[in-house]
C-alpha positions as CSV (number, residue, x, y, z in Angstrom):
1,M,0.0,-0.2,-0.1
2,A,1.7,3.3,-1.1
3,S,1.3,6.6,0.3
4,R,-0.7,9.3,-1.9
5,V,0.8,12.6,-1.8
6,S,0.3,15.5,-4.2
7,G,3.9,16.6,-5.5
8,R,5.8,13.6,-3.9
9,S,8.0,13.1,-6.9
10,K,9.2,16.7,-6.9
11,L,9.7,16.8,-3.1
12,R,11.6,13.7,-3.4
13,K,13.9,15.1,-6.1
14,T,14.4,18.3,-4.1
15,L,15.3,16.5,-1.0
16,S,17.7,14.2,-3.0
17,R,19.5,17.3,-4.1
18,M,20.2,18.5,-0.6
19,P,23.3,17.6,1.2
20,K,22.5,14.5,3.6
21,E,23.2,16.5,6.9
22,I,20.2,18.3,6.2
23,T,18.0,15.5,5.3
24,A,18.8,13.0,7.7
25,G,15.8,13.5,9.7
26,V,13.8,12.7,6.7
27,R,15.7,9.7,6.0
28,E,15.4,8.7,9.9
29,A,11.8,9.3,9.3
30,V,11.4,7.1,6.4
31,K,13.2,4.3,8.4
32,D,11.1,4.8,11.3
33,S,7.8,5.0,9.8
34,S,8.6,1.5,7.5
35,Q,9.8,-0.1,10.7
36,A,6.4,0.7,12.6
37,I,4.3,-0.7,9.9
38,Y,6.4,-4.0,9.7
39,I,6.1,-4.2,13.5
40,D,2.7,-4.1,13.2
41,A,2.4,-6.1,10.2
42,Q,4.1,-9.0,11.7
43,A,2.1,-8.6,14.8
44,G,-1.1,-9.1,12.4
45,V,0.0,-11.8,10.2
46,S,-1.9,-15.2,10.6
47,R,0.6,-17.6,12.2
48,D,-0.4,-20.7,10.7
49,S,3.1,-22.0,9.8
50,G,4.8,-18.7,10.5
51,D,6.6,-18.8,7.2
52,L,4.2,-15.6,6.0
53,G,5.8,-13.6,8.9
54,A,9.3,-14.7,8.1
55,A,9.0,-13.7,4.6
56,L,7.8,-10.0,5.0
57,S,10.4,-7.6,4.8
58,V,11.1,-3.9,4.4
59,R,12.7,-2.3,1.4
60,I,14.4,1.0,1.7
61,R,15.3,3.0,-1.7
62,G,18.7,3.7,-2.6
63,D,18.3,7.3,-1.8
64,K,16.7,6.5,1.7
65,L,13.8,8.8,0.9
66,G,11.2,5.9,0.4
67,A,10.3,2.8,1.6
68,A,8.0,-0.4,1.4
69,V,6.9,-3.1,3.2
70,G,5.9,-6.5,1.8
71,Y,6.9,-9.2,-0.4
72,W,9.1,-9.4,-3.4
73,K,10.4,-12.2,-5.4
74,K,13.2,-10.2,-7.0
75,G,16.5,-10.5,-4.7
76,N,14.9,-13.1,-2.2
77,K,13.6,-16.1,-4.2
78,R,14.0,-18.2,-0.9
79,K,11.6,-16.1,1.1
80,W,9.1,-15.6,-2.0
81,A,9.3,-19.5,-2.5
82,L,8.8,-20.1,1.4
83,A,5.6,-17.8,1.5
84,G,5.4,-14.4,-0.2
85,W,3.5,-15.8,-3.2
86,R,0.5,-16.5,-0.7
87,A,0.4,-13.0,1.0
88,H,-1.8,-11.6,-1.7
89,F,-4.2,-14.5,-1.0
90,T,-3.9,-14.3,2.5
91,E,-4.5,-10.2,2.6
92,F,-7.3,-10.3,-0.1
93,G,-9.0,-13.6,0.0
94,T,-9.7,-16.2,-2.6
95,R,-12.6,-17.1,-4.9
96,G,-14.3,-20.7,-4.8
97,Y,-14.8,-22.8,-7.4
98,A,-17.6,-25.6,-7.7
99,A,-16.9,-28.8,-9.8
100,G,-17.5,-28.4,-13.6
101,D,-16.8,-24.6,-13.6
102,T,-14.8,-23.3,-16.3
103,R,-11.7,-20.8,-15.6
104,R,-9.4,-18.7,-17.5
105,S,-6.6,-17.2,-16.3
106,K,-5.7,-13.4,-16.7
107,N,-3.9,-12.8,-20.3
108,S,-4.8,-16.5,-21.2
109,K,-6.6,-17.4,-24.1
110,T,-7.1,-21.0,-22.9
111,T,-9.5,-22.3,-20.2
112,S,-9.6,-25.1,-18.0
113,K,-12.5,-27.3,-16.4
114,I,-12.6,-27.5,-12.4
115,K,-12.3,-31.2,-11.8
116,R,-13.1,-30.8,-7.7
117,K,-14.6,-28.1,-5.8
118,I,-12.1,-25.6,-4.7
119,P,-13.4,-23.5,-1.5
120,A,-13.4,-19.8,-1.0
121,R,-10.9,-18.4,1.5
122,K,-11.9,-15.5,3.6
123,A,-9.6,-12.4,3.6
124,R,-7.4,-11.9,6.7
125,P,-6.0,-8.8,6.0
126,F,-2.3,-7.7,7.9
127,L,-0.6,-5.0,5.4
128,G,-3.4,-2.8,5.0
129,P,-4.4,-2.7,8.9
130,A,-0.9,-2.1,9.7
131,F,-0.5,1.2,7.4
132,K,-4.2,2.7,8.6
133,V,-3.1,1.9,12.6
134,N,0.3,3.9,11.7
135,R,-1.2,6.6,8.9
136,K,-1.4,9.5,11.7
137,F,1.7,8.7,13.0
138,I,3.6,8.6,9.7
139,K,1.9,11.6,8.3
140,R,2.9,13.4,11.5
141,R,6.5,12.4,11.5
142,M,7.1,12.7,7.8
143,T,5.4,16.3,7.9
144,K,7.8,17.4,10.8
145,A,11.0,16.1,9.2
146,V,10.4,17.2,5.6
147,N,9.3,20.8,7.5
148,H,12.7,21.1,9.5
149,A,14.8,19.8,6.5
150,L,13.3,22.6,4.4
151,D,13.6,25.3,7.0
152,R,17.2,24.1,7.4
153,A,17.9,24.1,3.7
154,A,16.6,27.9,3.4
155,R,18.7,28.7,6.4
156,Y,21.7,27.3,4.7
157,G,21.3,28.6,1.7
158,R,21.7,32.1,2.9
């Protein structure tokens, strides 16, 4: 789940051009915010086998001005194979099929007939609620850090 801020790319470009001493607070706020979401997601993930929680990870952008919490195949195939591929199904649930139904995969021209009943799985969200719980904290923390960095840059430029 990504945040929606208007002018985000322009702000990120502006911050990335500033000296690292000025944007250190923003970088710290990004790290703290992503860790807060990660901790709450870990607490909320279903513990059927424990693999889903073990595969959850935080990625911080190279410029350290952005972060994401989730599951990625690239760069961590072992964790993806372990449970990362199941995360979407756990978060959003699945649709059930009755025996004899016809199923067509996305972007596929072929169809397949279902041989046996496949029950629907109820959604058990954990990433979305973790973000929602921390949304106000993140917004406050990031606003304060960005404003502080911009104030320091304005004073530094004089």
